[in-house]
C-alpha positions as CSV (number, residue, x, y, z in Angstrom):
1,M,1.3,-28.7,-30.6
2,A,3.8,-29.7,-28.5
3,T,5.5,-26.8,-28.3
4,E,5.0,-23.6,-26.2
5,D,5.8,-21.0,-28.4
6,V,6.0,-20.9,-32.5
7,V,7.3,-17.5,-33.9
8,I,7.8,-17.3,-37.7
9,V,10.5,-14.2,-37.9
10,G,11.0,-13.8,-41.5
11,G,11.1,-14.7,-45.0
12,G,14.0,-16.9,-45.0
13,S,17.1,-16.5,-47.3
14,G,20.9,-16.2,-47.0
15,G,20.9,-17.5,-43.4
16,Q,18.1,-15.5,-42.0
17,L,16.2,-16.6,-38.8
18,I,13.2,-17.6,-40.1
19,G,11.4,-19.1,-36.9
20,R,11.7,-20.1,-33.2
21,Q,10.0,-23.4,-31.3
22,I,10.3,-23.7,-27.3
23,F,9.6,-26.8,-25.2
24,A,9.2,-25.2,-21.9
25,A,7.3,-28.0,-20.3
26,A,8.0,-31.5,-19.1
27,G,7.6,-34.5,-21.2
28,A,8.6,-36.2,-24.4
29,F,8.3,-34.2,-28.2
30,T,9.1,-34.5,-31.4
31,Y,10.9,-31.4,-33.0
32,T,9.4,-30.8,-36.8
33,P,11.1,-27.7,-38.8
34,T,8.6,-24.8,-39.1
35,T,8.9,-24.8,-42.9
36,L,11.3,-27.2,-45.1
37,Q,13.4,-23.9,-45.7
38,V,15.2,-24.4,-42.4
39,S,18.7,-25.9,-43.0
40,L,20.3,-24.8,-39.8
41,I,19.0,-25.0,-36.3
42,Y,20.9,-23.4,-32.9
43,V,19.4,-25.6,-29.9
44,Q,19.7,-24.4,-26.6
45,L,18.7,-26.8,-23.9
46,V,18.7,-26.6,-19.7
47,G,17.8,-29.7,-17.4
48,G,15.4,-29.4,-14.7
49,G,15.9,-27.2,-11.7
50,G,16.3,-29.2,-8.3
51,G,13.6,-28.9,-5.3
52,G,14.3,-26.6,-2.0
53,G,15.0,-29.1,1.1
54,G,11.9,-29.5,3.4
55,A,12.0,-28.1,7.0
56,A,11.4,-30.2,10.2
57,A,9.1,-28.7,12.7
58,A,11.1,-26.3,14.9
59,A,11.4,-26.5,18.8
60,A,11.0,-23.6,20.9
61,G,14.5,-21.3,20.9
62,Q,15.4,-23.2,17.7
63,I,15.3,-23.1,13.7
64,S,15.3,-25.4,11.1
65,A,16.3,-23.7,7.6
66,T,17.4,-25.7,4.5
67,R,19.1,-25.8,1.2
68,G,18.1,-24.4,-2.1
69,G,17.8,-26.9,-5.4
70,G,20.9,-27.0,-8.0
71,A,19.8,-25.7,-11.5
72,G,20.0,-27.7,-14.2
73,G,22.9,-27.7,-16.6
74,Y,23.2,-26.1,-20.1
75,S,24.5,-27.0,-23.6
76,D,23.9,-25.4,-27.1
77,E,24.9,-26.4,-30.2
78,L,24.4,-25.3,-34.2
79,I,23.0,-28.7,-36.4
80,T,22.8,-28.5,-39.7
81,I,19.6,-30.5,-41.0
82,T,18.1,-32.2,-44.3
83,P,14.8,-30.5,-45.4
84,G,11.9,-32.2,-43.5
85,Q,14.3,-33.4,-40.8
86,T,12.9,-34.4,-37.2
87,F,14.3,-34.6,-33.8
88,A,13.5,-36.4,-30.5
89,V,13.0,-34.1,-27.5
90,T,12.7,-34.6,-24.0
91,V,12.5,-31.8,-21.5
92,G,13.3,-32.7,-18.1
93,A,11.0,-32.0,-15.0
94,G,11.5,-29.6,-12.2
95,G,12.2,-31.7,-8.9
96,A,9.4,-31.2,-6.1
97,G,10.1,-29.7,-2.9
98,G,11.0,-31.9,0.2
99,T,8.5,-32.4,2.9
100,A,8.3,-31.2,6.5
101,A,9.4,-35.1,7.6
102,P,12.1,-33.3,6.8
103,T,13.1,-34.8,3.1
104,A,15.4,-33.6,0.5
105,G,13.9,-31.8,-2.6
106,G,13.7,-33.9,-5.8
107,A,16.5,-34.1,-8.1
108,G,15.5,-32.1,-11.7
109,G,14.9,-34.6,-14.9
110,T,17.7,-34.5,-17.8
111,T,16.7,-32.6,-21.0
112,S,17.9,-33.9,-24.2
113,F,17.6,-33.6,-28.0
114,G,18.3,-36.0,-30.9
115,A,20.7,-38.9,-31.2
116,P,23.4,-38.8,-30.4
117,A,21.5,-36.5,-27.9
118,L,22.7,-33.1,-26.6
119,Q,21.8,-33.3,-23.2
120,A,21.8,-31.2,-19.7
121,T,21.3,-33.0,-16.6
122,G,18.9,-32.0,-13.7
123,G,20.1,-29.9,-10.7
124,V,20.4,-31.7,-7.5
125,G,17.7,-31.3,-4.6
126,G,18.4,-29.2,-1.2
127,L,18.7,-31.4,1.7
128,G,16.0,-31.7,4.6
129,N,17.0,-30.3,8.0
130,T,16.2,-30.7,11.6
131,S,15.4,-28.4,14.3
132,S,19.0,-26.6,16.0
133,A,19.9,-23.6,18.0
134,S,23.7,-24.1,16.7
135,V,25.7,-22.3,14.4
136,R,25.4,-24.1,11.0
137,I,26.6,-23.4,7.5
138,S,25.8,-26.0,5.1
139,A,27.4,-26.7,1.6
140,P,25.8,-26.0,-1.5
141,S,23.7,-27.9,-3.6
142,T,25.4,-29.1,-7.0
143,G,23.6,-28.2,-10.2
144,G,23.4,-30.5,-13.5
145,V,25.8,-30.6,-16.3
146,G,25.4,-30.2,-20.4
147,T,27.0,-32.3,-22.6
148,L,27.9,-32.9,-26.1
149,G,27.3,-29.5,-26.9
150,N,29.6,-26.8,-28.8
151,V,29.1,-25.2,-25.3
152,N,28.4,-27.3,-22.2
153,Y,28.6,-25.9,-18.4
154,A,27.3,-26.6,-15.0
155,G,24.2,-25.2,-13.7
156,Q,24.3,-22.7,-10.7
157,Q,24.7,-24.2,-7.7
158,G,21.8,-24.1,-4.8
159,D,22.7,-21.9,-1.8
160,G,23.2,-23.6,1.5
161,L,21.6,-22.6,4.6
162,I,23.5,-20.1,7.0
163,Q,22.5,-20.3,10.7
164,T,24.2,-17.8,13.2
165,S,22.0,-18.9,16.7
166,G,18.9,-20.3,17.4
167,S,16.8,-17.0,16.2
168,Q,18.8,-15.8,13.1
169,A,19.3,-18.0,10.1
170,I,18.7,-17.7,6.3
171,S,17.8,-20.5,3.6
172,G,19.4,-21.3,0.6
173,K,18.2,-19.8,-2.6
174,G,17.7,-22.1,-5.4
175,G,20.3,-21.8,-8.7
176,S,19.3,-19.8,-11.5
177,T,19.4,-20.4,-15.0
178,P,20.2,-18.0,-18.4
179,F,16.2,-18.7,-18.9
180,G,15.3,-16.9,-14.9
181,T,15.9,-17.2,-11.2
182,G,16.0,-20.0,-8.7
183,G,13.4,-19.3,-5.6
184,D,14.3,-16.8,-3.3
185,A,15.9,-17.5,0.2
186,R,13.8,-17.2,3.0
187,A,14.8,-15.5,6.6
188,A,11.6,-16.0,8.4
189,Q,9.0,-18.9,8.9
190,G,7.3,-20.3,5.4
191,D,7.6,-22.6,2.6
192,G,10.6,-22.4,0.4
193,N,10.0,-19.9,-2.6
194,A,9.3,-21.8,-6.2
195,A,11.6,-21.3,-8.9
196,T,10.3,-18.7,-11.4
197,G,12.9,-19.4,-14.4
198,N,13.3,-22.4,-16.3
199,G,15.7,-25.0,-14.9
200,S,16.1,-22.9,-12.2
201,G,16.0,-24.5,-8.3
202,G,13.4,-24.1,-5.7
203,G,14.4,-22.1,-2.5
204,G,14.9,-23.8,1.0
205,A,12.3,-23.7,3.4
206,F,12.3,-22.3,7.1
207,S,11.0,-23.1,10.5
208,V,11.4,-21.0,13.6
209,N,10.7,-20.8,17.4
210,G,8.1,-23.6,17.5
211,G,6.6,-23.6,14.1
212,A,5.2,-26.2,11.9
213,G,7.5,-27.7,9.1
214,Q,7.4,-26.2,5.9
215,V,8.0,-27.6,2.5
216,G,11.0,-26.8,0.3
217,G,10.1,-24.5,-3.1
218,A,9.8,-26.5,-6.1
219,G,12.3,-26.4,-9.1
220,R,11.2,-25.5,-12.5
221,D,10.8,-27.7,-15.8
222,G,13.8,-27.6,-18.1
223,L,13.8,-26.0,-21.7
224,V,14.7,-26.7,-25.1
225,M,15.1,-23.8,-27.5
226,V,15.7,-24.2,-31.3
227,W,16.3,-21.3,-33.5
228,E,15.5,-21.9,-37.0
229,Y,17.6,-20.4,-40.0
230,A,17.2,-20.8,-43.9
């Protein structure tokens, strides 16, 4: 079955909630109502999260720290349906973490439902960074955008890096969503932390004082959640 989660909640009469379907992995699917009793659905979408930036190897006495990825946008809508009506579903993929070349993290993919489609675009990947001993404060990574829903909003930005010297800095945390948190920031040598919630962004990588280059944290796939009512 294409869904990750299918729950039958109740008997279904008088507007009662009777089921839920969750599409939580990247790909193209078809939403089919759990029963023919379903006449109204409440759909929530979030786009894929952007990956954290990759950090180049750090020279002695220097740091290479990077931005976190932005979270996917959000959209939701109530939709009246006819018995047996189906809808196309696309769940956007999370962006890959940037490499130690260094490269930026990948952008998250767009999530959509139906036609004309509710849509939530993916977050922007965090930029990669080179080694430096200078003070650096970078701009955040942009989140995605929701469109055509009753409620639409932009995904949380991925934090920029903050560096105060050649020995002290913190990489950017990934943007979070209503479905979980972005990858945590780093203040010591290591790859960026992966996102833990659907649609959230990966954390930025960190290399210090002759350390090897590090890979950014991966963004998480988006999500479509369908609440079914009789």
